[in-house]
C-alpha positions as a Markdown table, in Angstrom:
| # | Residue | x | y | z |
|---|---|---|---|---|
| 1 | Unk | -64.9 | 11.0 | 13.3 |
| 2 | Unk | -65.4 | 8.1 | 10.7 |
| 3 | Unk | -63.0 | 5.9 | 12.8 |
| 4 | Unk | -65.1 | 6.8 | 15.9 |
| 5 | Unk | -68.2 | 5.6 | 14.5 |
| 6 | Unk | -66.5 | 2.6 | 13.0 |
| 7 | Unk | -65.1 | 1.8 | 16.5 |
| 8 | Unk | -68.8 | 2.4 | 18.0 |
| 9 | Unk | -70.2 | 0.1 | 15.6 |
| 10 | Unk | -67.8 | -2.7 | 16.2 |
| 11 | Unk | -68.4 | -2.3 | 20.0 |
| 12 | Unk | -72.0 | -2.9 | 19.5 |
| 13 | Unk | -71.4 | -5.6 | 17.2 |
| 14 | Unk | -69.2 | -7.5 | 19.8 |
| 15 | Unk | -72.1 | -6.6 | 22.3 |
| 16 | Unk | -74.6 | -8.5 | 19.9 |
| 17 | Unk | -72.3 | -11.5 | 19.3 |
| 18 | Unk | -71.7 | -12.1 | 22.9 |
| 19 | Unk | -75.5 | -11.8 | 23.9 |
| 20 | Unk | -76.4 | -14.1 | 21.1 |
| 21 | Unk | -73.6 | -16.5 | 22.3 |
| 22 | Unk | -74.8 | -16.4 | 25.9 |
| 23 | Unk | -78.2 | -17.1 | 25.0 |
| 24 | Unk | -77.7 | -20.0 | 22.7 |
| 25 | Unk | -75.1 | -21.4 | 25.5 |
| 26 | Unk | -72.0 | -20.8 | 23.2 |
| 27 | Unk | -73.0 | -22.7 | 20.5 |
| 28 | Unk | -72.3 | -20.3 | 17.6 |
| 29 | Unk | -74.4 | -21.9 | 14.8 |
| 30 | Unk | -77.6 | -21.6 | 16.9 |
| 31 | Unk | -76.4 | -17.9 | 17.9 |
| 32 | Unk | -76.0 | -17.1 | 14.1 |
| 33 | Unk | -79.1 | -18.5 | 13.0 |
| 34 | Unk | -81.1 | -16.5 | 15.8 |
| 35 | Unk | -79.5 | -13.5 | 14.8 |
| 36 | Unk | -80.2 | -13.8 | 11.2 |
| 37 | Unk | -83.8 | -14.8 | 12.0 |
| 38 | Unk | -84.0 | -11.5 | 14.2 |
| 39 | Unk | -82.6 | -9.5 | 11.7 |
| 40 | Unk | -85.0 | -11.0 | 9.0 |
| 41 | Unk | -87.9 | -10.4 | 11.4 |
| 42 | Unk | -86.8 | -6.6 | 11.6 |
| 43 | Unk | -86.4 | -6.3 | 8.0 |
| 44 | Unk | -90.0 | -7.5 | 7.5 |
| 45 | Unk | -91.4 | -5.3 | 10.1 |
| 46 | Unk | -89.5 | -2.1 | 8.8 |
| 47 | Unk | -90.6 | -2.7 | 5.4 |
| 48 | Unk | -94.3 | -3.0 | 6.7 |
| 49 | Unk | -93.5 | 0.2 | 8.5 |
| 50 | Unk | -92.7 | 1.8 | 5.3 |
| 51 | Unk | -95.4 | 0.4 | 3.3 |
| 52 | Unk | -97.8 | 1.8 | 6.0 |
| 53 | Unk | -96.1 | 5.0 | 5.9 |
| 54 | Unk | -96.4 | 5.4 | 2.0 |
| 55 | Unk | -99.9 | 4.6 | 2.1 |
| 56 | Unk | -100.5 | 7.0 | 4.9 |
| 57 | Unk | -98.8 | 9.9 | 2.9 |
| 58 | Unk | -100.6 | 9.0 | -0.5 |
| 59 | Unk | -104.1 | 9.0 | 1.3 |
| 60 | Unk | -103.1 | 12.7 | 2.6 |
| 61 | Unk | -101.9 | 13.5 | -0.6 |
| 62 | Unk | -105.1 | 12.6 | -2.5 |
| 63 | Unk | -107.1 | 14.2 | 0.3 |
| 64 | Unk | -105.4 | 17.5 | 0.0 |
| 65 | Unk | -105.1 | 17.6 | -3.8 |
| 66 | Unk | -107.0 | 20.5 | -5.3 |
| 67 | Unk | -109.6 | 19.5 | -8.0 |
| 68 | Unk | -108.6 | 20.7 | -11.2 |
| 69 | Unk | -110.9 | 23.8 | -12.6 |
| 70 | Unk | -112.6 | 23.5 | -15.9 |
| 71 | Unk | -112.3 | 26.8 | -17.4 |
| 72 | Unk | -113.8 | 26.1 | -20.8 |
| 73 | Unk | -110.9 | 27.1 | -22.7 |
| 74 | Unk | -111.4 | 24.1 | -25.2 |
| 75 | Unk | -114.7 | 25.6 | -26.5 |
| 76 | Unk | -113.4 | 29.1 | -27.4 |
């Protein structure tokens, strides 16, 4: 199973390499720069979505959190 996943990943990487090389007219340096730029942009977008989800979860938690009851046990 691990070998099949690794092989599929390697195939996907090869496809991406070919696509980046094609779009940069075979210039390996330009293809690498474009791939890195795309990866960094994806990482930034992923981080922004994660932060937005964390904020939404935090707001949902605080809205649904019950207020503590004051029982008056301290004065007894």
